[in-house]
C-alpha positions in Angstrom: 26.9 1.5 -14.7 28.5 -0.5 -17.5 27.7 -3.8 -15.9 24.0 -3.0 -16.1 24.1 -2.1 -19.8 24.3 -5.7 -20.6 21.1 -6.3 -18.7 19.3 -3.2 -20.0 16.5 -5.1 -21.7 15.9 -7.1 -18.5 15.8 -3.9 -16.4 13.4 -2.3 -18.9 11.0 -5.3 -18.7 11.1 -5.3 -14.9 10.5 -1.5 -14.6 7.7 -1.8 -17.2 6.1 -4.5 -15.1 6.4 -2.6 -11.9 4.8 0.5 -13.5 1.4 -1.1 -12.7 0.1 -0.7 -9.1 -1.6 -4.2 -9.2 1.8 -5.8 -10.0 3.5 -3.8 -7.3 1.0 -5.0 -4.8 1.6 -8.6 -5.8 5.4 -8.0 -5.4 4.7 -6.5 -2.0 2.5 -9.4 -0.9 5.0 -11.9 -2.1 7.6 -10.2 0.1 5.9 -12.0 3.0 6.3 -15.4 1.3 4.9 -17.5 -1.6 1.2 -17.4 -2.2 -1.3 -19.0 -4.5 -2.8 -17.0 -7.4 -6.2 -17.1 -5.6 -4.7 -15.6 -2.4 -3.0 -12.9 -4.4 -6.1 -12.0 -6.4 -8.5 -12.1 -3.4 -8.0 -8.6 -2.1 -8.2 -7.1 -5.6 -11.4 -6.2 -7.4 -10.5 -7.7 -10.8 -11.5 -10.9 -12.5 -9.1 -13.9 -12.3 -8.4 -13.9 -16.0 -7.4 -10.2 -15.8 -5.3 -10.9 -12.7 -3.5 -13.8 -14.6 -2.4 -11.2 -17.1 -0.5 -9.4 -14.3 0.9 -12.7 -13.1 2.1 -13.5 -16.6 3.7 -10.1 -17.0 5.6 -10.5 -13.7 6.6 -14.0 -14.6 7.8 -13.1 -18.2 10.2 -10.4 -16.9 11.4 -12.8 -14.2 10.3 -11.0 -11.1 8.3 -14.0 -10.0 8.3 -17.7 -10.5 5.2 -19.8 -10.5 4.7 -23.5 -9.9 1.6 -25.5 -10.5 0.6 -28.3 -8.3 -2.7 -29.9 -9.2 -5.1 -27.0 -9.7 -3.1 -24.5 -7.5 -0.6 -22.2 -9.0 1.8 -20.8 -6.4 3.9 -17.6 -7.0 7.2 -16.7 -5.4 9.6 -13.8 -5.8 12.7 -14.3 -7.8 15.4 -13.0 -5.5 18.0 -12.8 -8.3 15.9 -10.4 -10.2 15.2 -8.3 -7.1 19.0 -8.1 -6.5 19.5 -6.9 -10.1 17.0 -4.1 -9.6 18.3 -3.1 -6.2 21.9 -3.1 -7.4 21.0 -0.8 -10.3 19.1 1.5 -8.0 21.9 1.5 -5.5 24.4 2.5 -8.2 22.1 5.4 -9.3 21.9 6.6 -5.7 25.7 6.4 -5.4 26.2 8.4 -8.6 23.7 11.0 -7.4 25.4 11.3 -4.0 28.9 11.7 -5.6 27.5 14.5 -7.8 25.9 16.2 -4.8 29.2 15.9 -2.9 31.1 17.5 -5.7 28.6 20.3 -5.9 28.8 20.8 -2.1 32.6 20.9 -2.3 32.5 23.5 -5.1 30.1 25.7 -3.2 32.0 25.5 0.0 35.6 25.7 -1.3 35.2 27.2 -4.8 36.9 24.2 -6.4 36.5 20.5 -6.9 39.4 17.9 -6.5 39.9 15.9 -9.7 39.5 12.8 -7.6 36.3 14.1 -6.1 35.4 14.1 -2.5 34.3 10.5 -2.5 37.7 9.3 -3.6 39.3 11.1 -0.7 36.9 9.6 1.8 37.5 6.1 0.5 41.3 6.3 0.9 
């Protein structure tokens, strides 16, 4: 958990950006590969200027990168940022599972090892 405290502001910005369904749909679409802003906006029923606000939000938190070639702006996922997000989520899942394992051990045996059940399984 401590390793993610240094990146807390970055995680906050990414989760704030992902709180919007339009931005999540952009991320989902970009999972299939880079796309132009026009392609990304096409299935959505919002104006291009409104859509660009979503693109800028995703770009400012680093979840996507954009590149302009002539009149076409192409968007792509930033894999490093996605790894930061998935690593944080994985750590939260591990912490929750360890807590659940300790609770299960307490319920079934009446006590919990000081090392916890996970430490025994790892050795």
